[in-house]
VEXDREN-45536 format. One line per 8 residues: number of its first residue (from 1); their letters; for each residue x, y, z of C-alpha. Coordinates in steps of 0.5 Angstrom, whole numbers. Example, Ala and Ser with C-alpha at 12.3 -4.5 7.8 and 13.67 -1.06 7.14 Angstrom:
2
1> AS> 25 -9 16  27 -2 14
END
This chain:
312
1> MATTTPTV> 38 47 29  32 46 25  32 40 19  28 38 14  25 32 10  28 31 3  22 31 -2  21 23 -3
9> IDPANTLT> 15 23 -8  15 26 -14  9 29 -17  12 28 -24  12 21 -23  6 20 -19  1 17 -24  -7 16 -23
17> INPSAPSG> -13 12 -25  -18 18 -26  -25 16 -24  -29 13 -30  -36 15 -28  -40 18 -33  -42 23 -28  -35 25 -27
25> IHTHTVVF> -37 24 -19  -31 23 -15  -33 19 -9  -26 16 -6  -19 16 -8  -14 9 -7  -7 11 -5  -3 5 -8
33> LHGRGDSA> 5 3 -6  8 -1 -10  14 -5 -8  21 -5 -8  25 -5 -15  19 -3 -19  16 4 -22  10 7 -23
41> PNFLSSLS> 9 6 -30  10 -2 -29  5 -2 -23  -1 2 -26  0 -2 -32  0 -9 -28  -6 -6 -24  -10 -5 -31
49> RWRDSQGR> -9 -13 -31  -11 -15 -25  -18 -18 -25  -23 -22 -22  -27 -28 -23  -31 -24 -28  -25 -21 -31  -26 -14 -28
57> TPAEVFPS> -21 -10 -25  -23 -6 -18  -22 1 -22  -28 -2 -27  -32 -4 -21  -31 3 -17  -32 7 -23  -32 14 -18
65> FKWVIPQA> -26 12 -15  -19 15 -16  -13 11 -16  -6 14 -14  0 11 -15  6 14 -12  13 12 -15  19 11 -10
73> PARKCYSL> 25 15 -10  32 12 -13  36 10 -7  43 6 -6  43 -1 -4  46 -2 3  49 -9 1  49 -9 -7
81> PQTWNQWF> 52 -4 -12  46 -3 -15  41 3 -14  34 1 -14  27 5 -13  26 3 -6  22 7 0  27 4 5
89> DVHNVKDF> 33 0 5  34 -7 8  40 -10 9  38 -18 10  31 -21 6  32 -27 10  33 -24 16  29 -17 17
97> AEQEGVQQ> 32 -16 24  39 -16 23  41 -9 22  34 -6 22  37 0 24  38 1 16  31 1 14  30 7 20
105> PGLKESVF> 32 13 16  28 11 9  22 9 12  22 16 16  22 20 9  17 16 6  12 16 11  13 23 12
113> AVRELLKT> 12 23 4  6 19 4  2 23 10  3 29 5  1 26 -1  -5 23 3  -7 30 6  -7 32 -1
121> EVGLLGGR> -11 27 -3  -17 29 2  -17 36 1  -20 34 -7  -25 30 -3  -27 36 2  -23 33 8  -27 26 8
129> WDRIVLAG> -21 22 10  -26 16 11  -26 17 3  -19 15 3  -17 8 2  -8 6 3  -6 1 0  1 -2 -1
137> ISMGGATS> 5 -9 -4  11 -12 -1  15 -6 2  10 -1 -1  6 -5 4  11 -4 9  12 3 9  4 5 9
145> VHTLFNLD> 2 1 15  8 5 19  4 10 15  -2 8 19  2 7 25  4 15 24  -3 18 22  -7 23 26
153> VPAGEDGV> -13 26 22  -20 29 25  -26 26 26  -30 25 21  -38 28 20  -40 22 25  -35 24 30  -30 18 28
161> KRLGGFMG> -23 18 27  -22 13 21  -19 11 14  -24 9 9  -19 2 9  -12 -1 9  -10 -6 4  -3 -10 5
169> FACRCPFA> -1 -15 0  6 -19 1  8 -15 6  11 -15 14  13 -10 19  19 -7 19  22 -7 27  16 -12 28
177> GRETLEEM> 20 -13 36  16 -7 39  11 -8 44  6 -2 44  4 3 39  9 8 42  15 4 42  13 3 34
185> RKVLGLHD> 11 10 33  19 12 37  23 8 32  21 14 27  21 20 31  16 23 27  12 29 29  4 31 29
193> TPEGNDNT> 3 23 30  -2 21 35  0 21 42  3 15 47  -2 9 45  -8 12 42  -10 7 37  -17 10 35
201> LLRNTPVL> -16 10 28  -13 3 28  -20 1 32  -24 4 27  -20 3 20  -23 -3 16  -17 -8 14  -15 -13 9
209> MEHNADDY> -9 -17 8  -7 -21 3  -1 -27 2  0 -33 -1  3 -39 2  9 -40 -3  11 -33 -2  19 -34 -3
217> LVRVEHGR> 21 -26 -2  16 -24 4  15 -31 7  7 -32 10  9 -33 17  12 -25 16  5 -23 14  2 -27 20
225> GLRDILTK> 6 -23 24  4 -17 22  -3 -19 22  -2 -20 30  1 -13 31  -5 -11 28  -10 -14 32  -5 -13 38
233> FGATVDWK> -6 -5 37  -13 -5 36  -15 -7 28  -19 -12 26  -16 -15 21  -19 -19 15  -14 -24 14  -14 -27 6
241> EYPQGGHW> -9 -33 6  -8 -37 -1  -4 -43 -3  -1 -41 -9  1 -33 -12  9 -33 -10  11 -26 -8  5 -22 -12
249> FNSPQGVD> -2 -21 -12  -7 -27 -12  -12 -27 -18  -17 -28 -19  -19 -30 -12  -15 -24 -8  -18 -20 -13  -25 -22 -11
257> DVIEFLKS> -24 -21 -4  -21 -14 -5  -28 -12 -9  -32 -15 -3  -28 -12 2  -29 -5 -2  -36 -6 -2  -38 -9 5
265> KVVDDTIH> -33 -5 9  -31 2 4  -36 4 0  -44 6 2  -51 5 -1  -50 12 -4  -44 9 -8  -45 7 -15
273> VSQGTSKA> -41 0 -16  -41 -2 -24  -44 -9 -25  -41 -9 -32  -35 -11 -35  -33 -6 -40  -26 -3 -40  -25 3 -35
281> PGLRRRSE> -24 9 -40  -20 13 -34  -14 9 -35  -7 14 -35  -2 9 -39  5 12 -41  2 9 -48  -2 4 -51
289> DSTLQLQP> 3 0 -54  8 1 -48  13 -5 -48  13 -5 -40  13 -12 -38  6 -14 -34  8 -20 -30  8 -20 -22
297> PHTLSAIL> 13 -16 -21  18 -14 -26  24 -17 -27  26 -16 -19  24 -21 -17  27 -27 -21  33 -22 -19  31 -23 -11
305> HDISHRKL> 29 -31 -12  36 -32 -15  40 -28 -10  35 -29 -3  41 -33 0  45 -27 0  45 -20 4  41 -15 1
END
């Protein structure tokens, strides 16, 4: 009997920062997945305050970029009575390998949905997969990296299969014990993936990973582990580790590094990069006087910090 994959990403809950270039040109799209318990409005508002050492957001520096923020579905937590927005569930945040199978159903659904979203966005770029950047923080980064493992794209005009880039922040690799790409792909059992251990996309896609050494939720050792897995599978990883910042983005140095990565590895000489510091007009918010919390990440981080000794 044929099976269907549930709708995970609701277009009505997907928010964007539209290109702000005066010409209206749209050259690249960044699909950015938020963390566990967050929402698209809160995360987008946080990104509007994600600034480098010159006070600029990446959206301001790259005015021809579109930023897409999907929202994870609300799922009942496996080990808690609450229901949170989460790409997949987790049994124990102190030992992610414990009952790791709990992660599989939601992760499979979410990776399928993210792949479909990427296909939609690449269609708006004339089929240019090399103009797509996939990014995520925390659980969003974990989901994004499994999307990268399970994504097959056609070769571009230059004959190369690749994305424009991958960026992972404060994230880890679910099912980290798998030794090969083929074994990793078998965990989700999705169709339309590269065959066997084909790592063409991983080899050709620039990767940036950032992690704070004092991250209390996804420890930096997990981030280093993901870095090593990606390297073993053939990726070239630009690894950035910062002494402070907790379970969130590092700023301003981490944002400086994001901008440098996008400038050096993603855009080409034909793309305009803003040198100014003006606010990008393309930002779409719920309202200008929103009362959303803009601090890292929402109130959930404090909750998880308090109960991290318990199984989630």
